[in-house]
C-alpha positions, 0 to 999 in steps of 0.5 A: 829855265826849267822849274825844279821839283823835290822827289815827291813833287810836292814843291814848286820852286820858282826860277826867281823871286816874285816870278809871275805864275800867270800863264805858267803851264808848268805851275798849272800842271803841278797845281792839277797834280797836287789838287788831285792828291790833296783835294780841290780844297787844299790850301796853297802856301808860299815859302819866301825863304826857299822861294817855292810853293806847296800845298797843305790839306784843308782838313789839317789847316782846320785843326791845331795848329790852325792854318799853318803849313810846313815847308817840305824844304826847310821844315819851317811852319808858315802862316797861310795868311801872312806867310810869316814863320811860326816857331811855336806850333801852338802859337795863337795867331800873333803873326797876323789879325786874320789868323788871330781871329781864327785862333781866338774862336777855335782855340783860345775860347776852350782854354777853361773848357779843354785846357792844355797843359800850359793853361792855368785853370785857376785864373777862371775864378779871378776872371769870374770876380772881375766879371761882376765888377761894373765898369772895371769888367768892361774896361777889362774887355776893352783892354783885351782888344787893345792888347791882343790886336795892338800890343801883342801882334806882329807888325805887317811889315815885320818878319819877327813873330813876337814884335809888337805893333807899338815899339816906342820908348818907355815914356811913349809907352806909358803915355799910350797906356794912360790914353788907353785906360782913359779911353776904356773908362770913357767907353764904360760909361755910355755902355754901362747898361749894355754891359749889364744886359750882356752879363745877364744874358751870358749868365742865363745861357751859361747855367744850363750848359755847365757854365761853358759859354762863360768859360769860353768867354773867359778863355778868350780873355785869358789867352789875350792877357797871358804872356805867351 
C-alpha cells in the first residue's frame, strides 16, 4: 500500500495501526524532508487517533505550552512523552510524570514571579506563614509530592487527562489520606533539622534577589495544590 501525505507533506500516515517503520524507505525520506524543514532537533510526535506521525519545532516545544504538538489532521494537542490529548493548552503536565517535572520547573515556579491571569498571588502570603511553622511546613512539602504525582496525575493506561492514579471508594480514599498524613508526620521528625537548614538557606539566597527563590519555591507548591 502507498502511504498518504497531506497537502503540505507535514504528516506521515501509517497504513495500519502499529505498523513498523524499521527499514521503511518512505518514512525515512519523509523524515529527511521534515528535518530539513524544521531542523535536526525537531521533535517527532505520533497521533494515535489519526494513526500518523508529524514533527514539531524544538524551539516551540520549549516554550508554553511545553512539549505539546498539534496534529495537522485533527488539530488535537498531544503530549510529546505520553501521546495523550491535552484539552487545555496551559495544562501543567498532569498527563504524565515526565511532562509534569518539566512544567514544574519551567512553568509552575514562576506563578508568583510572572503570574498568569488565573494565578492568585494573594496565596503567596499564606504559603509564607506556613513556611515558618516547624513540622507543618515539612508535612506540607511532602503533601505536595503526594498530591502532584499521585492524586492529580493521569494513570499511565488512561486516556483521560484528569483521571487520578487513585480511583477507589470514599472510605478507601479517606484511609489513604490518613496514611499519607501519618507518613508525612513520621518523616517530619527525623528531617526536622534538615528542614530548618533548608529554610535558612532559602531565606539567605532570597533576600538579595527580591525573594524570587522563595517565590519560585512557593509557586511550585501553589500549582501542586490548586484545583486545575
